[in-house]
N, C-alpha and C positions, 0 to 999 in steps of 0.2 A: 289557453289557460291564462287568466290573469293572476298578477302577484299577490293579490289579496287572497286568492283561492289556496295559494301555495304555503300559506301560513298553518302551523299546526298549533292548535290551542293548548295541546297537552305538554308541549316542550317550553318550559319557563327559561328566563334569562340565566338563572343558576345552573341549569342543565347545560346551557351553551358554554358558560363560563368554565364549568368543571371539564368539559370535552376538550375545550381549549388549552387549558392547562395541562392536562395530561397529555396531550399530543406534543406540546411544546417540551414537556419533560422527558417523553420517550426519545424524540429527536435529540435533545441535549445529550442523554445517556449515549446514544447510538454515536453523535459526533465526538464526545469524549473517548469511546473505546475506539474509534477510527484514529484519533490523533495519537493515542497510547500506542496502538499496534503499528502504525507509521513509523513513529520514533523508534520503537523497539526494534523492529525490523531494518530500519533504516541505518540504525547504528552497528547492527550485526556485520560481522566480517564475512567476507565470500568464503567458499570453501577452502579445504586445506591446500597449502602451498605445496605444489609437487613439482621439483625440479628434476624429476626422473626423465632420462633419455634413453631412446630405445637402444637395443643391443646394436652394436656396429659403429657407434659413434656419431651417427646421423642425427640431424635436428629433429625434434619432436613435431609433430602436426599440429593443427590447430586445437585449442581445447574444445571439448564436446558440449560444455555447458553453456555455450554462446557467449563467453566473454572473450577478450582480447588481451594481450599483454601490454601494458603500458610501460612508459619509461620510468626508472626508478629515480632515486634522489642522488644519482652519482655513485653509489655505493657498488655497481657493478649487478646489482639485483633488480630484477624487473618485478613489478607488482600487477596483478591481475585486476582490471577494471570492467565492469559490465558493459557491453556493447548492444546497442538497439539494431537489430536487424529486421528489414523490412521486406 
């Protein structure tokens, strides 16, 4: 098939511009929603700080949510940070 045969006489340049503008606007809205959600959930703190120890005075096991305990700022308190597990 030749390129000249692929041209549709019923589609005008205006139709192409309208399609392009709508396409760009949809992706701008989706991008803005993505940035908003990433910032919103990125600023959210992790789940509740539970310093509970099991009965018997033993050390608590690793958290079940995939996070690890990081070093605190010297106050003797540790803060939980997310961990990437492969």
